[in-house]
N, C-alpha and C positions, 0 to 999 in steps of 0.2 A: 504493500500500500504506500502511496506517495504522501507528500506533505501538503498542507494548506497554509498559505500566508494569509492570515485573517485580517491584515490591515496594511495596505500599501497605497501609495499615491503614484499613479501612472502618468499623471499629467506631464511631469518633467521629462519623462522618456518620450512621450508623444511630441512635445515641443522640440526636443533635440533630434527627432527623426530616428530614435533608437528603440521604439516600442517593440517592433517585431523581433529585433535581436535580443532585447531584454526578456521577452516572453520565451524565445527559443532557449536562452540560457537557463531560464527557470525550469523548463521541461527537462533539460539535461541534468539539472540539480535535483530531480525527483519530485518536483511540484506537480500535483494533479489539479490544483485549483488555487485561486487567490481572490481576495475581495478588494476592489478599488474603492477607497473611502472618500465620499464627497465632503467638501469643505465650504462650498459656496455655489451659487447658481451657475457660475461660469464653467464648472467642471461636471455638473450633474448630467447634462445631455451628452457631452462627449463620453463620459463613463458608460452611460446607457448604450451608446452606439458601439463602444468597444466590447461591452458584454454581449450585445446582440449578435455581433459578428464572431464571437468565440464562446458560444453557449456551453456551459458546463465547466469551462476552464477559467473564465473571468466572470466574476459576479461584481455587483456594485451596491453602494449605499448612497443616500442623499441626506445632507444635513448642513447646518450653518455652524461652522467652527467659531468658538468664542472670539478668536483673534480676527475674524472677518465680520464681526458684528459692528455695523455702523448705524447711522441715523435712519437708514431705510430698511432696517432689519425686518420690519413687519412685512414689507413688500416681498422680501426674499422668502420668508417663512410661508407666506401665502401661496407660493409656487409649489411647495413640497407635496401637498395632497395629490396633485395631478400626476406625479410620478408613480403613485400607487394604484392608478386606475387600470382595470383589466384591458387586455388587448395589446399590451406591449411587454417588453422585457422589464420585469419588476425589480425594484430594489430588494435586497435581502435584509435591510435594516435601515433605521433612521439614525443618522449621525455621520460624522462625529459632531456632537454638541456638548456643551458643558460650560465650565468657568475656567478662566485663566488670569491669575493675578501676576504671574511672572512677567508678562509683556505689557502691563499697564504703564501709562506715562508716569513720570516721577512726580509731577505736580499733583498734589493731593486732591484738589477739587476736580480736576480733569479726570484723574484716575477713578474717583468715586462715581462720577457721572457715567463713565464708560462701563464700569463694573455693574452699575444699575441696568444699563442697556443689555449687558451680557445676561443678567439674571432674567430680564423680561423675555429675551429671545429663547433662553433655555426653558423657561416655564411654558412658553407657547409650544415648543417642540415636544416637551414631555406630555403636554395635553394631547397633542396629535398622536404620539406614540401610544398613549393609553387607549385612544379611540381605535387605533389600528391593531393593538395588541401585537406589535412587532418587536423584534430585538432592537435595543438601543445601545449605541456605541458612545461611551462617555469620554470626553477629554477633560481631565482635571489636573491643573497645575497650580499649586499654591492655594488650592481652594477645596481640599478634600471634604472638610466638615460641611461647608456650604453646599457642595454637591449632594452629599448624603441627605441633608435636611430638605433640599428641594425635591429630590426623588421621593423621599418619604412622604412629603406633602402632596405630591402629584397623584399618588395612587397607582403609579406604574407598577406592573408586576416585576418584582425584583429578580425573579428567575430569568427574566429576559434582558437583564442589564449586565453589560461588561464595561469595566474601566480599562480602557486600552492603555498600552505602554505603562503598565503598573510599575511605579517607581517609589512606592511607599514601603513601609515595613510590616512586620507581622501584626502589630497592633491594629493598623488600618485594615489589613486583610481580614482580621477576625471580625471587624465591624461589617465588612462586606458579607462575609460568610454567614453571620447570624441573621442577615436579611435575606439571604438567598442569592445575592449577586456574586460576581466573580471578577477576577482580573486576568488580562492576557499580557504576555511578556515579549519584549523586544530583545535586541542584542545587548541592552543594558545588563541583562542577567549574566552576561559573560565578563563584565568589567570587574577588575580586581577590587574596586572601591564599592561594589554593589552587594555587599554581604547581606544588608537588610532586605534587598529585593530577593535574593536567593532564599532567605529564611521565610519570606512571605510566600514564595512559590511552593516551598516544601510544606508549609502549613496548609495551603489550599489543597495540595495533593495532586498527584498525577491524573487522577480520575476526572479532574475538572480543568486540566491544563489546556490552554490554547497559545499558540506562538505566532509571532508577526514580525515584520521587518520595520514598519513605519517608513519604508523607503520613500525618498532618498536619504533619510536621516538615520542616525544611530546604528551604523554598521557594527556588527558583532566582531569580536576577536575571532579570526586574525585579520579582518578587513577594517578594523577600527581606524577612523580618520579618513577613510575613502568614502565616496558616494555609495550609499546602500542601494540594493536592488533585491527584487523578490528571490532570486536564486540564493541569496545569502542566508535565507531562513534555514537552509541546510546546516549552516554552522551553529545556529542557535539550537536546532534540534539535536545535533550531535553533543553539544555541551549539556543540554538538559537530560539526555540519556545518561550521561555520567553522573549528573546531579542526583537523579532519582535511582541510580543503580540498576538500570535496565538496558537492554540492547537497543540499538537504533531502530530496528524494525518494529519492536514493541512500542517505542516512543512514538514513531510515526503513525502506527495504527491507532493508538489511543488519542493522540491530539487531533488526528483527522476525523475520527469518529465524534469527538467532542465538538469540533467546528461544524460538522455537518448537522449534528443534532441541534446545536444552539441556533444556527442561522437557517436551518431548514433547507439545506442545499444537497 
């Protein structure tokens, strides 16, 4: 059984004219599927087209990333339901959406105003996810507690929630687990400085593990410092096999089964 990269951004490869080559490299690296994650309206339709042309290999999601929330966020969010209408290649999830304090402006008043917009956009997307009962891909950076509180308040089914690029520790993972949510893991898990992330992954357990690249960011060891790509999820998988004390084939089978079950693919 092959691997699934559950979170990648293919736009940069398409813009660079490298998409077909990147997908070919992914197949060579034992990938059987990937999910291109939407961040704003300018990538939703291109990802739908990419997925439609490669059914079963490329899937996609749609969502408004908190770092792309601007004054017109409501107009962006209003476009999301149309992607879930029958008769077309459908998204497998809503997201990535959430909250991000890390990239806020330094000026306090401006930062507060933008964070309030992020919260409003996140709340609107959570309401849509609840009505669709679809998987939700969460971006949380510097705002874990606020994300938890907003998801709790939304009534979204926690079993359908994944915090992608989980970079917190076991304490935060325990809070996700007690609600029924989960985290997925990028190449960060391979970094020497990320022992807290490894402890969180072990606490969650192999039976709920999903792996991702978040390409073109966060390349795993031994590719750290280079542009990431879906093929490199193989390195994260091999590392995680060692972390959990299982063979690569078993790790691949379990993580792929988890991804297919969570995303319904």
